[in-house]
N, C-alpha and C positions, 0 to 999 in steps of 0.2 A: 305549656312551652314558656320558658323564661325569655325575657327580652334579649339576654345575651346569647341565647341559643338560636334565636330566629334567623340571623344572617346565615349561619351554617345550614339550617334547615332550608332556607331559600336557595342556597347554592346546591344542595343535594337535589332539590326539586329541579333545578336548572339542568343538572346532569342526568336526570331520570328521563331519558328520551322516549318519545312516543313511537312505537313501531307501526308504520302505516303500510308496509309490505314486508315480505320475508327479509329482505336486505336493504330496506329503505326506512329511515328514521327521521323524525322531526323534533327539533329542539327550539325552545324559546330563546330570546335574546334580551340583553339589557345593556345599557350604556356603561362605559367605564369613566375614568377620570377625563379622558378625551372623548369627543362626541362620535365614537364608533364602538363596535363590539370589541371587547378586550380579547386580545389574541389567545391568552391562556384559556379563556372559556371555549373558544372554537376548537383548540387543540384537545382539550379535555373531553369535549362532547364527541369529537371525531373518534377518540380512542375508546370511549364508551360504546359507540356504534360498532367499531371493529370488534371489541371484546365480546359483544353480545352474539357474535356469529362464530365464536371459537369454543371448543370444548373446555369445560371448567378446569380440567387438569393441566391446561396450558396457560402459562402466564406471560405477560408482556415482558420482553427483554430489550426491545429497541423501537424507536420511532424516528421517522425522518419526514419533515413537513415543510411546505412552502405556503406563505401567506400571499395570495394573488391579488385580492382587492379588499378595500375596507368593508367591514360588515356593517349593515344597517341595524341599529338596535331596536328599530320599530317593527321589524319583520322577523318571522320565524326562519330557521335555517333547516334545509333538507339535506340529510347525509345519506349518500348512496355507497354501499359497501360492495366491493368486487372481491370475490373469493379467489385470490390469485393462486394459492397453493395450500394443500393439506398433505404434508409429508408425515413420515413416521415419527420424527422428532420436532419438526418446526411447522408452524402454520403462518402464512403470510396473507395480509389483507391490505387492500387499497381503499381509501375513503375520499370521496369528493364532496365538499360542502357547497351548496348552491343557494343563492338568494336572487330573487328577481330574474331568474332564468340564466344567471351567470355563475360560474365557479368562483368562489372567494377563497378557497383553502383546499389544499391537497395533502393527504397524509398516507404514508406507508408504514405499517406496523408489523412486527414479527413477534410470534409467541412460541414458547418452547415448553415441552414436557420436562419435569424436573429430572436432573441427572447429576451424579457426582463428577468432580473434575479437579484439575489442578487449582490451587488457591494461592493468590498473593494480592496485595493491594498497596497503594500509596498511603503513607501515614497521615492521620488527621492532623491538621495544623493547630497550633494553640489558639484558644479563644476563651473569653470569659464565660462564665455560666449564664445561661439566658435569663435566669431569675434576677440577676444583678443589673439587667439592662432596662431602660425605660420602655413602657408600652407605647403603642402608636398614639393613644389618647394623651399620654404624658409628653411625648416628644414633638408631635406635629404642631401644636399651638405655638411653640417657641419660634417657629419660622413663618408664621402667618403673614408677616409684613413683607416676606420675600416672594410670595406667590403672585402670579399675574392677576388673579381674580380673588375677591374677598371670601368666596365660598369654597375655596380649594381645600382647606382643612376638612370641612364637612364632607366634601366629595371623596377625599382620600379615605376618611374613616368609614364612609358608607361602602365604598368599593372594596375595601379590605376587611370588612366587618366579620367575615367568616374565618379569618386567619389572624392568629397572634404572630405578628412579624416584628422582630426587634433588631435594629441596627447595632452592630458592634462598635462602629465608629460613626461620625457624623455622615449623614446621607449627602448626596451631591448638592441638594438645594441648601444645605447648611454651610457649605464652604464655597459657594459660587464665587468666581473671581480668583480663586487660588488653585493652581494645578497641584494635584497630589499623585502619589503612586497609583497606577491603574489597578488597584485591588480593593475589594470590599467583601464584607461578611455580614450575613444576617442569620439569625435563628428564626425558625418558623414551625408552627404546628397549627392544626385547626382549633377553632374556639369551641371545642366540644368533642365528645367521643364519637368514633365511627364504628360501623358494623365490621365484622371480621370477614371482609371481602377483599382479597388482594387487588382485584381490578380497581375497586373504589379508591384504595390508598394510592395506587399508581396514578390514577386520573387526578386526584387532588394534588399530588406533587407536580404533575404536569401543569395544572392550573396555576400554581404558585410560581413555577419556574420562569414564567414570562414577566413577573412583576419587577424584578430588580437586576436582571442579568446584564443589561447594557449600562448600568450605573458606572461600571468601571471604565467604560469608554468616556463618559462625561467627566469623571474625576481626572483623567489624564490631561484634560484641556480646561479645567476650572469652570465647567459648565454646570448649571444648576438643574437643567432638565426641562421637560415639556411643561411642567407646572409653573416653572419660573418664566418660561418663554424665551430662553436664550438659545434653544435648539428646537428643531422640528424633526420628527422621524416616526418610524414604524418598524415593526419586525418584518424581516424578509424570509428567513428560514429558521428552522429549529430542529435540533436533533437531541435525542436522549437515549441513554443506555442504562437499563435497570440491572444492577449487578447482584444485589442481595436483597432478601426480604426486609421490609421496614414498615412502620406505621406512620401515616401522615398526621395522626393525632398525638404523636409523641415528638419531642424536640428533634429537629434536624438542622444541622449547620450547613448553610449554603455559602461555600467559599468560592469567590468569583474573581476573575481577572480579565484584562483585555490585552492580547498580544499585539493588536494592530488596529489602526483606523486609516482609511484612505479612500479617495474617490467618492466621498459622500456616504461611506458605509463604515460601520464599526463592528468588530468581532468581539464577542464575549465567550469565555469558556469557564466551566465551573465543575466543582465536585460537591456532592451532597453526602454528608456523613450523619450516621445516627449518633446520639449523645454518648454512647459507649465506644465510639471510634470506628465503626464499620463503614466502609465506603459503600454506599447504597446506590448512587446514581452519578453518571457523568452527563454534562450538558454542554452543548455548543449552540450559539445563536449569532446570526448576523442581522444587522438592522440598518435602515437608513438613518443617518445622523447628519443633519444639515444645519448650518448656521442661517437663521432667517435673513433674508435680504432687506436691508433697511431702505 
């Protein structure tokens, strides 16, 4: 195993849940940039649990989830799957994630057998080629003096080590203090090849989808984000629709915007395209976004 491949191998191990009963699974936890379990990890693990109770010929086409409590990175998470429906075309599963006797996350996911149908999609927006953009290791040290803690760059690089994520424009922490249009784009792919398992690629995209979606909320108000310390917040809910096959180990464009923020909450919505322009995924997320009380 090369050193560059180890973060991806570690993430794949994290998603390889232990089955402790027919519809009960256990996953390990790890901390993120903030001192709680990363929401994308819980969502991806819950989707793994759901997918392992579904026939192989049915693929995830949507998920809807709520984050109920912060996850403890020092404790395992137990996922209980409820087999809501097994129909002729669609299969529905409900998953509850539990820590310390309390639910921390709830997910409903739907799976469908392949079928032909009407086709149309929104056009892919323009974006520079990902290879022309700086890597995280090249970009993040430029902003080290803007972060609230001196080890934030290292924590970012460790937390995102399994993914090659490249900002098209400066991230929120790069332009803190200056309001911008509430839109952002990133390219991403895993730092290594993945097996030919459609569920795995969907779960990896779910994992990454929670990394930057609320950035556009921050941009609208000139806020730098949790790492800068000028806002506090957390994901509240998350929904995804998987439209067409894709590979998470090939470049995907994450085109994100925020149509609204109010009441201490911000809404992000996004489309994820393959590099050849196919609309693969739609995403919507609402999160708590609060200005710290001085």
